[in-house]
N, C-alpha and C positions, 0 to 999 in steps of 0.2 A: 502492498499499501502507498508507502516511503511518506510524506506529507498530506498523505489525502485521508480531510477528518472527514471519517464519516459513524453514520450510527447502523447497525445490523438487522437485518429483519432476519428471523430464523424461524425456520419451523421445524419443528422438535416427532421425533416419532421417540414410544417406547422403546428402549430396548428387549427383549424378550427372558430370558433367566437372570438377566447380571442387574436389567432396568438404567439401562445408561442410556443418557437422550442422544440419538445420533443426531445430527445434522445432514437436513437431506437438499434445503436448497437456503443461501445465502444470495440479498442483496443490498446491495451497498448506497443507501439515500446523503450525498453528500447534503453536512450542516447550513449546507451556503448559499446550499437550491431552496432550504425553505423559508418561505417568505412567516417572518412572525413580527405582530398584528402589532405590537408597541416597543420595536429598534425600528428609527429610522437611521442610526447614529453609525456611521463604518464603526470607530472603535469599538462598541456593544458588539454589532456585528463580529469583530474579527475575533476578540474577546468569547465572544458566545462558544467558537469552534473548539474551546478548550473544559474537553467534560472531566471534571475531577468523579464525577459522580451518575447514577442510571439506576434508575428502580423500575417496575411498572405496579399497574393496578390491579383490581378486578374487573376493570371496565374495556383494559386492553390499549390504556393511554401510557406511554412511554411518557414517565419523570426524568429531566435528563439536570443535573448539575454544574454549573459553569461556573469562570471568572467574573460573570454580571447575573448571576441568577440563576434563575430555576424555567428551564423549558419544555411547558408538557406539548409532549410529544404524542400525534394519532398516526398511528401507522398506516388509517387506511384513509385519510387524508393528509398529507403533509401540511397544505397551504393554512390549513384551521387553526395549525401550532400558535399559543398562544408562552409569551414569557412575562414571569412572575418580575419586577427589579423590587432593588430598594428605592424608596422614594421617602419624604417628609411632608408631600401632600397628602396622599393617593390613603385611603385606610384598608386597601387589600393590595399591602406591600411589605416587602422583606425588611426585615431589620440592619443586613446588609447586605451586598451583593455578592461578596465572593464564598459561594459555595463548597462545603469539603464531605459533605454526605447526605446522602437520604434515603429512606426507609417510611415503607406505608406500615400499620400493624394489621390487629386480625380487625379491625374497624374501618378501613381503610380509611385512618389521616394519616397527612403527610407530614413527617419529622424530616426538617433538613436541618440540617448542621452548617451553623456558617463561621467563618473567621472575622471574630469579634462584634457579633452583634447575636451569641447564644443558640439555644434550639427551635428554631420557628415551627408552629404544627399548623396543618392548616388540614381543618375540619370541613373534607368534598361536600359531605351530605348538607354543613350549615351553610357553605362559604363563609366563614368568618377562620381569621387566622391571629394566633397566640400566642405569646411566648415565653419561653424558663430562659429566664437569663441573670446577670450577677446583681444584687439586686443587697443593697447597705443596708435597707431601710426595713427590706424582709426578711431575713438572712435562712429564716426554715423553711422559705421558697426559690431557693437561691440557689443558682450553681457556684461552684467557686470561681470564674473564669469564663469567660464568651466566647473562648476559639475550641467549638464542637467539633471532634476529630469522624466520631459510630455512634451507634443507638444498636441496640439486641432488647429487643421485646421480649418477657417473660411469658409462661401459660396464664401468668392471674393476668396479665395488662401491664403489668409494671417494665417500667423500660432501666433498662442502664445506659450511662450515659459517659463516654471515655471523654479526653481534653484530654487538650493539647500537652497541656506541662503542670495541671493538677489533680491525677490521675481522674478518678473514676466517681462518677455521681451512681443513687438511686433512687427511681421517683416515685414516689407511690400515687399510681395513678386513682386512686379511691380521694386518699388525703389531699394531694398536689405537694403533698411534702415532700423535701431531697432530701438522704445524706448523705452528704461527703464522706468517702473513703478515703483515711488519712495513714496509703503505705508505707510511712516512715513509721505510724504506732506499728502497722500487723508488720510490719521486718523486720522490729524490735522486742515484737512478742508482747504490747501493749495494745490489747484488743480492748478498743470500747462498743 
């Protein structure tokens, strides 16, 4: 592929005994050919081709985390793709433009890890966005830094949030309380 930035549209067929997915067909769709409704700036389009994370939801929408926001990509109609970006004057906007990770949970909520804006949560059913950020005024509901590298979900819906330099946080999905895991105390044997 060289410098060719592309999204792969892959059809999978279940393996027989080993249940390994076999690639049947690959179609490349260059990101530069996608008409994105929110972007007219050439710099944004160039930074859009830097893909940091990718996931999909149960509606077969592909969510792509880029250097300039999250692209909601419709593989069946690429021209209906939408870019969600950081904005101070829009209610449905991200808290930071650089995306580091994406995760869709069992309820269909999209968790967006950002560089400098904490964790953004898009409830696709309610069409609203919430934030889990570093908040000195509400430490019980606060992560320890705003650079989120990864997210994983437990069976009960609770989340583990991996941070750039402050370790790990546990987010209780029922109470919204965040517990920060101190690796120094774990390594020294002081479990709290």
